[in-house]
C-alpha positions as CSV (number, residue, x, y, z in Angstrom):
1,X,0.0,0.0,0.0
2,X,1.3,3.5,-0.9
3,X,2.4,5.6,2.1
4,X,-0.1,8.5,1.3
5,X,-3.8,8.0,0.9
6,X,-7.0,10.1,0.8
7,X,-9.7,10.1,3.4
8,X,-13.2,9.2,2.0
9,X,-14.3,12.9,2.0
10,X,-11.3,13.9,-0.2
11,X,-11.4,11.4,-3.1
12,X,-11.9,12.9,-6.5
13,X,-11.6,11.3,-9.8
14,X,-9.3,12.3,-12.7
15,X,-7.7,15.4,-11.2
16,X,-6.1,16.7,-8.0
17,X,-8.4,19.1,-6.2
18,X,-7.0,21.9,-4.1
19,X,-9.6,23.7,-2.0
20,X,-9.5,27.5,-2.1
21,X,-9.5,27.3,1.8
22,X,-6.0,25.8,1.5
23,X,-4.8,28.5,-0.9
24,X,-6.1,31.5,1.1
25,X,-5.8,30.3,4.7
26,X,-2.8,27.8,4.9
27,X,-0.6,28.4,1.9
28,X,0.6,32.0,2.6
29,X,2.1,31.2,5.9
30,X,3.7,27.9,5.0
31,X,7.2,27.3,3.9
32,X,7.6,26.7,0.3
33,X,8.8,23.2,0.5
34,X,6.1,22.3,2.9
35,X,3.5,23.5,0.2
36,X,5.3,21.3,-2.3
37,X,5.1,18.3,0.0
38,X,1.4,18.8,0.7
39,X,0.4,19.2,-3.0
40,X,2.7,16.4,-4.3
41,X,1.3,14.1,-1.6
42,X,-2.1,15.0,-2.7
43,X,-1.3,14.1,-6.3
44,X,0.4,10.9,-5.2
45,X,-2.5,9.8,-3.3
46,X,-4.5,9.6,-6.5
47,X,-1.8,7.6,-8.4
48,X,-0.9,4.1,-8.5
49,X,0.9,2.4,-5.6
50,X,4.1,2.0,-7.6
51,X,4.7,5.7,-7.6
52,X,3.3,6.4,-4.2
53,X,6.4,6.0,-2.1
54,X,8.3,8.2,0.4
55,X,11.5,7.6,-1.6
56,X,9.9,8.8,-5.0
57,X,8.6,11.9,-3.4
58,X,12.0,12.8,-2.0
59,X,13.6,12.3,-5.4
60,X,10.9,14.3,-7.2
61,X,11.3,17.3,-4.7
62,X,15.1,17.0,-4.6
63,X,15.3,16.6,-0.8
64,X,15.6,13.8,1.7
65,X,13.1,11.5,3.3
66,X,13.4,13.1,6.7
67,X,12.4,16.6,5.3
68,X,9.4,15.0,3.7
69,X,8.4,13.6,7.2
70,X,9.0,17.0,8.8
71,X,6.7,18.6,6.2
72,X,3.9,16.2,6.9
73,X,4.3,16.7,10.7
74,X,3.9,20.5,10.0
75,X,0.6,19.8,8.2
76,X,-0.5,17.4,11.0
77,X,-0.1,20.3,13.4
78,X,-2.3,22.4,11.2
79,X,-5.0,19.6,11.3
80,X,-4.8,19.0,7.4
81,X,-3.3,15.5,7.6
82,X,-3.1,12.6,10.1
83,X,0.0,10.5,10.4
84,X,-1.6,7.1,10.8
85,X,1.5,4.9,11.1
86,X,5.2,5.6,11.8
87,X,6.8,2.5,10.3
88,X,6.1,2.2,7.5
89,X,5.2,5.9,7.4
90,X,1.6,6.5,6.4
91,X,-0.4,9.7,5.9
92,X,-4.1,10.4,5.6
93,X,-5.3,13.7,4.1
94,X,-8.2,15.4,5.8
95,X,-10.7,18.0,4.5
96,X,-9.3,21.5,4.8
97,X,-12.9,22.7,5.5
98,X,-13.1,20.6,8.7
99,X,-9.4,20.2,9.9
100,X,-8.7,18.0,12.6
101,X,-8.0,20.0,15.8
102,X,-4.2,19.4,16.5
103,X,-3.5,18.0,19.9
104,X,-0.5,19.7,21.4
105,X,0.7,18.3,24.7
106,X,1.9,21.3,26.9
107,X,4.3,20.7,29.7
108,X,3.2,23.6,32.0
109,X,6.2,23.2,34.1
110,X,8.5,23.7,31.1
111,X,7.0,27.1,30.5
112,X,6.8,28.2,34.1
113,X,9.8,30.5,33.7
114,X,8.1,32.3,30.7
115,X,4.9,32.7,32.8
116,X,6.8,34.3,35.8
117,X,9.0,36.5,33.6
118,X,6.1,37.8,31.4
119,X,4.3,38.9,34.6
120,X,7.4,40.6,36.0
121,X,8.3,42.4,32.8
122,X,4.9,43.3,31.7
123,X,2.8,43.9,34.8
124,X,0.4,46.0,32.7
125,X,-0.3,43.1,30.3
126,X,-2.4,40.4,31.9
127,X,-2.4,37.4,29.6
128,X,-5.5,35.1,29.5
129,X,-5.2,31.3,29.6
130,X,-5.8,31.2,25.8
131,X,-3.0,33.8,25.2
132,X,-0.6,31.8,27.3
133,X,-1.6,28.6,25.4
134,X,-0.9,30.5,22.1
135,X,2.6,31.4,23.3
136,X,3.3,27.9,24.5
137,X,2.2,26.5,21.0
138,X,4.5,29.0,19.3
139,X,7.5,28.1,21.4
140,X,6.9,24.4,21.0
141,X,6.2,24.6,17.3
142,X,9.3,26.6,16.4
143,X,11.5,25.4,19.3
144,X,11.8,29.0,20.6
145,X,14.1,29.8,23.6
146,X,12.0,31.4,26.4
147,X,14.2,34.5,26.5
148,X,14.0,35.0,22.8
149,X,10.2,35.3,23.0
150,X,10.5,37.6,26.0
151,X,12.9,39.8,24.0
152,X,10.5,40.0,21.1
153,X,7.7,41.0,23.5
154,X,9.9,43.7,25.0
155,X,10.8,45.0,21.6
156,X,7.2,45.1,20.5
157,X,6.4,47.0,23.7
158,X,9.2,49.5,23.0
159,X,7.6,50.1,19.5
160,X,4.5,51.5,21.4
161,X,1.0,52.0,20.0
162,X,-0.4,48.7,21.4
163,X,2.3,46.6,19.8
164,X,2.4,44.3,22.8
165,X,-0.9,42.8,21.8
166,X,-0.6,39.1,21.6
167,X,-1.7,38.6,17.9
168,X,0.9,41.3,16.9
169,X,3.7,39.7,18.9
170,X,2.8,36.2,17.7
171,X,2.9,37.4,14.1
172,X,6.3,38.9,14.5
173,X,7.6,35.9,16.3
174,X,6.4,33.5,13.6
175,X,7.9,35.7,10.9
176,X,11.2,35.8,12.6
177,X,11.1,32.1,13.3
178,X,10.9,31.5,9.6
179,X,14.1,33.4,9.2
180,X,15.8,31.1,11.7
181,X,15.7,33.6,14.6
182,X,14.6,31.4,17.5
183,X,17.5,31.8,20.0
184,X,18.1,34.6,22.5
185,X,21.4,35.5,20.7
186,X,19.9,35.7,17.2
187,X,16.9,37.7,18.3
188,X,19.1,40.1,20.2
189,X,21.3,40.6,17.1
190,X,18.4,41.2,14.8
191,X,16.9,43.8,17.1
192,X,20.2,45.6,17.3
193,X,20.5,45.4,13.5
194,X,17.0,46.8,13.2
195,X,17.7,49.7,15.5
196,X,21.0,50.6,14.0
197,X,19.3,51.5,10.8
198,X,17.0,54.1,12.4
199,X,18.9,57.2,11.0
200,X,19.0,55.7,7.5
201,X,15.2,55.0,7.7
202,X,14.5,58.5,8.9
203,X,16.5,59.9,5.9
204,X,14.4,57.7,3.6
205,X,11.2,59.0,5.3
206,X,12.3,62.6,4.8
207,X,13.0,61.9,1.0
208,X,9.6,60.5,0.7
209,X,7.8,63.2,2.6
210,X,6.6,60.6,5.3
211,X,5.9,62.2,8.6
212,X,5.1,59.2,10.9
213,X,7.6,57.3,13.0
214,X,9.2,54.2,11.4
215,X,7.4,51.0,12.3
216,X,8.9,47.5,12.6
217,X,7.7,46.6,9.2
218,X,9.7,49.6,7.8
219,X,12.8,48.5,9.5
220,X,12.4,44.9,8.2
221,X,11.9,46.3,4.8
222,X,15.1,48.3,5.0
223,X,17.0,45.1,5.9
224,X,15.5,43.4,2.9
225,X,16.6,46.3,0.6
226,X,20.1,46.4,1.9
227,X,20.9,42.7,2.8
228,X,18.8,40.6,0.3
229,X,18.6,43.0,-2.7
230,X,22.0,44.8,-2.1
231,X,20.9,48.3,-2.5
232,X,23.1,51.1,-1.1
233,X,21.6,53.9,1.0
234,X,22.1,56.5,-1.8
235,X,20.5,54.2,-4.3
236,X,17.5,53.8,-2.0
237,X,17.3,57.6,-1.4
238,X,17.3,58.3,-5.2
239,X,14.3,55.9,-5.7
240,X,12.6,57.4,-2.5
241,X,13.0,60.9,-3.9
242,X,11.2,59.9,-7.0
243,X,8.3,58.7,-5.1
244,X,7.9,61.7,-2.8
245,X,4.4,61.9,-1.5
246,X,3.3,59.2,-3.9
247,X,3.0,56.2,-1.8
248,X,4.6,54.8,1.4
249,X,7.3,52.2,2.1
250,X,5.2,49.5,0.4
251,X,5.4,51.5,-2.9
252,X,9.2,52.0,-2.4
253,X,9.5,48.3,-1.8
254,X,7.6,47.6,-5.0
255,X,9.8,50.0,-7.0
256,X,13.0,48.6,-5.6
257,X,12.0,45.1,-6.6
258,X,11.2,46.5,-10.1
259,X,14.7,48.1,-10.2
260,X,16.3,44.9,-9.1
261,X,14.6,43.0,-11.9
262,X,15.8,45.7,-14.2
263,X,19.3,45.4,-13.0
264,X,19.4,49.0,-11.8
265,X,21.3,49.2,-8.6
266,X,23.5,52.3,-8.6
267,X,22.0,55.7,-7.8
268,X,22.9,57.0,-11.3
269,X,21.1,53.9,-12.9
270,X,18.1,54.4,-10.8
271,X,17.8,58.1,-11.6
272,X,17.9,57.4,-15.3
273,X,15.4,54.5,-14.9
274,X,13.0,56.7,-12.9
275,X,13.3,59.6,-15.4
276,X,12.7,57.1,-18.3
277,X,9.7,55.7,-16.4
278,X,8.1,59.1,-16.1
279,X,8.8,59.7,-19.8
280,X,7.1,56.4,-20.7
281,X,4.1,57.3,-18.5
282,X,3.9,60.7,-20.3
283,X,4.2,59.0,-23.6
284,X,1.3,56.6,-22.9
285,X,-0.9,59.5,-21.9
286,X,0.1,61.4,-25.1
287,X,-0.7,58.4,-27.2
288,X,-4.1,58.0,-25.6
289,X,-4.9,61.5,-26.4
290,X,-3.8,61.3,-30.0
291,X,-5.9,58.1,-30.3
292,X,-8.8,59.8,-28.8
293,X,-9.3,57.3,-26.1
294,X,-9.1,57.3,-22.3
295,X,-7.5,54.9,-19.8
296,X,-7.8,55.2,-16.0
297,X,-4.3,54.0,-15.4
298,X,-1.2,54.2,-17.6
299,X,0.7,51.4,-15.7
300,X,-0.7,48.7,-17.8
301,X,-0.3,50.6,-21.1
302,X,3.3,51.2,-20.4
303,X,3.9,47.5,-19.3
304,X,1.9,45.9,-22.2
305,X,2.4,48.3,-25.1
306,X,4.7,51.4,-24.7
307,X,7.7,49.6,-23.0
308,X,7.8,46.6,-25.5
309,X,7.7,49.2,-28.4
310,X,10.5,51.2,-27.1
311,X,12.5,48.0,-26.4
312,X,12.1,47.3,-30.2
313,X,13.9,50.6,-30.8
314,X,10.9,52.8,-31.7
315,X,11.4,56.5,-31.1
316,X,8.7,58.4,-29.1
317,X,7.9,60.7,-32.0
318,X,7.6,57.8,-34.4
319,X,5.0,56.2,-32.1
320,X,3.0,59.5,-32.0
321,X,2.9,59.7,-35.7
322,X,1.7,56.1,-36.0
323,X,-1.0,56.8,-33.4
324,X,-2.1,59.8,-35.5
325,X,-2.1,57.6,-38.6
326,X,-4.4,55.2,-36.7
327,X,-6.7,57.9,-35.6
328,X,-7.1,59.1,-39.2
329,X,-8.0,55.6,-40.2
330,X,-10.6,55.4,-37.3
331,X,-8.5,53.1,-35.2
332,X,-9.0,54.2,-31.7
333,X,-7.4,51.6,-29.4
334,X,-3.9,50.6,-28.3
335,X,-4.5,47.1,-29.7
336,X,-5.2,48.6,-33.2
337,X,-2.1,50.8,-32.8
338,X,-0.1,47.6,-31.8
339,X,-1.0,46.0,-35.1
340,X,0.2,49.1,-37.0
341,X,3.4,49.2,-35.0
342,X,4.2,45.5,-35.8
343,X,3.7,46.1,-39.5
344,X,6.1,49.0,-39.5
345,X,8.6,47.0,-37.5
346,X,8.5,44.2,-40.0
347,X,9.4,46.8,-42.6
348,X,12.3,48.0,-40.4
349,X,10.7,51.4,-40.0
350,X,11.0,52.5,-36.4
351,X,12.5,56.0,-36.4
352,X,10.7,59.4,-36.8
353,X,12.6,60.1,-40.0
354,X,12.0,56.6,-41.3
355,X,8.2,57.1,-41.1
356,X,8.5,60.5,-42.8
357,X,10.3,58.9,-45.6
358,X,7.8,56.1,-45.9
359,X,4.9,58.6,-46.0
360,X,6.8,60.6,-48.7
361,X,7.2,57.4,-50.8
362,X,3.5,56.5,-50.4
363,X,2.5,60.0,-51.6
364,X,4.8,59.7,-54.6
365,X,3.2,56.3,-55.5
366,X,-0.3,57.8,-55.2
367,X,0.6,60.7,-57.4
368,X,2.0,58.4,-60.0
369,X,-1.1,56.1,-59.7
370,X,-3.3,59.2,-60.5
371,X,-1.4,59.6,-63.7
372,X,-2.0,55.9,-64.5
373,X,-5.6,56.3,-63.8
374,X,-5.9,59.4,-66.0
375,X,-4.2,57.6,-68.9
376,X,-6.5,54.6,-68.6
377,X,-9.5,56.9,-68.3
378,X,-10.2,55.5,-64.9
379,X,-11.8,57.7,-62.2
380,X,-11.7,55.5,-59.1
381,X,-10.2,56.0,-55.6
382,X,-6.6,54.8,-55.0
383,X,-6.7,51.8,-52.7
384,X,-4.0,49.6,-51.0
385,X,-4.6,47.1,-53.8
386,X,-3.6,49.6,-56.4
387,X,-0.4,50.5,-54.5
388,X,0.4,46.8,-54.2
389,X,-0.1,46.4,-58.0
390,X,2.3,49.4,-58.5
391,X,4.9,47.7,-56.4
392,X,4.4,44.5,-58.4
393,X,4.8,46.3,-61.7
394,X,8.1,47.9,-60.6
395,X,9.3,44.6,-59.2
396,X,8.6,43.0,-62.6
397,X,11.1,45.6,-64.1
398,X,8.7,47.9,-65.9
399,X,9.5,51.6,-66.1
400,X,7.0,54.3,-65.4
401,X,6.8,55.2,-69.1
402,X,6.2,51.5,-70.0
403,X,3.4,51.4,-67.5
404,X,2.0,54.6,-68.9
405,X,2.0,53.2,-72.4
406,X,0.1,50.2,-71.4
407,X,-2.4,52.2,-69.3
408,X,-3.1,54.4,-72.5
409,X,-3.7,51.2,-74.5
410,X,-6.2,49.9,-71.9
411,X,-8.2,53.2,-71.9
412,X,-11.9,52.6,-72.8
413,X,-12.0,49.0,-71.6
414,X,-14.7,48.0,-69.0
415,X,-12.0,47.2,-66.3
416,X,-8.9,49.0,-67.3
417,X,-6.9,48.2,-64.2
418,X,-7.4,44.5,-64.7
419,X,-6.4,45.0,-68.3
420,X,-3.2,46.7,-67.2
421,X,-2.3,43.8,-65.0
422,X,-3.0,41.2,-67.6
423,X,-1.1,43.1,-70.3
424,X,2.0,43.7,-68.1
425,X,1.9,40.1,-67.0
426,X,1.8,38.9,-70.5
427,X,4.8,41.1,-71.5
428,X,6.7,39.9,-68.4
429,X,6.1,36.2,-69.4
430,X,7.6,37.1,-72.9
431,X,10.6,38.8,-71.2
432,X,9.6,42.2,-72.7
433,X,10.1,45.1,-70.2
434,X,11.8,47.7,-72.5
435,X,9.6,50.7,-73.1
436,X,10.2,50.9,-76.9
437,X,9.5,47.2,-77.5
438,X,6.3,47.5,-75.5
439,X,5.1,50.4,-77.6
440,X,5.9,48.5,-80.8
441,X,4.0,45.4,-79.6
442,X,1.1,47.5,-78.5
443,X,1.1,49.2,-81.9
444,X,1.2,45.9,-83.7
445,X,-1.7,44.6,-81.4
446,X,-3.8,47.6,-82.2
447,X,-3.2,47.2,-86.0
448,X,-3.8,43.5,-85.8
449,X,-7.0,43.9,-83.8
450,X,-8.4,46.2,-86.5
451,X,-8.0,43.3,-89.0
452,X,-9.7,40.8,-86.7
453,X,-8.3,38.1,-84.5
454,X,-5.6,36.0,-86.2
455,X,-5.4,32.3,-86.1
456,X,-2.4,32.1,-83.9
457,X,-4.1,34.2,-81.3
458,X,-7.2,32.0,-81.5
459,X,-5.1,28.9,-81.1
460,X,-3.4,30.4,-78.1
461,X,-6.7,31.3,-76.5
462,X,-8.2,27.9,-77.1
463,X,-5.2,25.7,-76.1
464,X,-6.1,23.3,-73.4
465,X,-3.5,21.6,-71.1
466,X,-3.9,18.2,-69.4
467,X,-4.2,17.8,-65.8
468,X,-0.8,16.1,-65.5
469,X,0.8,19.0,-67.4
470,X,-0.7,21.5,-65.0
471,X,0.4,19.5,-61.9
472,X,3.9,19.4,-63.3
473,X,4.4,23.1,-63.5
474,X,2.1,24.4,-60.6
475,X,4.7,23.8,-57.8
476,X,5.5,25.7,-54.6
477,X,6.3,29.3,-55.6
478,X,9.2,29.3,-53.3
479,X,10.8,26.6,-55.4
480,X,9.7,28.2,-58.8
481,X,12.6,28.7,-61.1
482,X,12.1,31.2,-63.9
């Protein structure tokens, strides 16, 4: 039998079910590996017995079996599993909606010193039996030294503003325990470290325009910024000045994490990044105005649209011109602008000057097409299809004069543009692109048509090809050899 199994109220078919209660009430406070152990065990419980072993779980999670056992003991204390056998080890999952009340055996004599000292040190704080029990459970769960917990209580009291409340002290103690601070020595060193940063934190507060006194959470954030993220004080102050009166330390923490991800650690790098960030925000606002649309927040616009476009190398002025181009075409959204930006990027046009040159070329093409229309006696509106036709004609090697000559020959026909395409295609297939030769052939065709259709032309028009002949030549155009 596998070492992990589900209780009858937890068995589900075909998938591993994780209740939202677990995600919201238990996952946030748990160690990452303990979460992996819980979820992996849940999946193992629904698998075959061959896979359902303690050894395979340890291999999968890259840890040892003893750590797996510790993880299940943690969840047993939370009432979500029950260890039903020690040898061989066996675990039963319980419903997270009705967790089993963990039974913690408390040795009252063991915590007598804590009780006596808490009364002596904090005579104004009378703990209830339930509060004492909560402290006992904390010390037993995390193997806290008595003096370490008393030091935490004293520090919370010194912070003032009711920080000696049992829920607050327990929250601080649990957070520190997860950092491995459970002995009197480590807790004392951590408190000293927190207090040594007081002047630095006051400088940060002044830079941000914060009037209140620093709280414990602020001090712990400072340690995170300097110890874990390796920011120097001048770098933090630079970021703080950029956020003056625009959020508290939580916003600063968010910004410093963003800077760390961007690799900006020096004060000069941060100043440049913050300046660019403001420019990106202003650009998003300006693009919104040009498009004639409104967005409540620019953060998403910068992240999803503006920043990726700038990363591609687009100039701000180029993006503004493309936004105006979209507005004139009745495209009023950033998603529509994105499609236009992508088309220009594929053409390698990303600068302000490049877009000006592109527009100039398009105007020249339109001007030339109007001449073609006049010579063909056609009075339609120039479309993108007409522009594509023009590009195709020039790629075929025809000069403007040659195209004019063909256009004049097609004047008076029902669909002159189609006739121009057919005539130019026929000349290309014959290898005739020279203007003079085209004029000669057009003159011959005109003279010939006046006499009536010749036999050779009739034979050409009536010629039929077999299916096999067509298959042999209609190959992939990429492999087509002229």
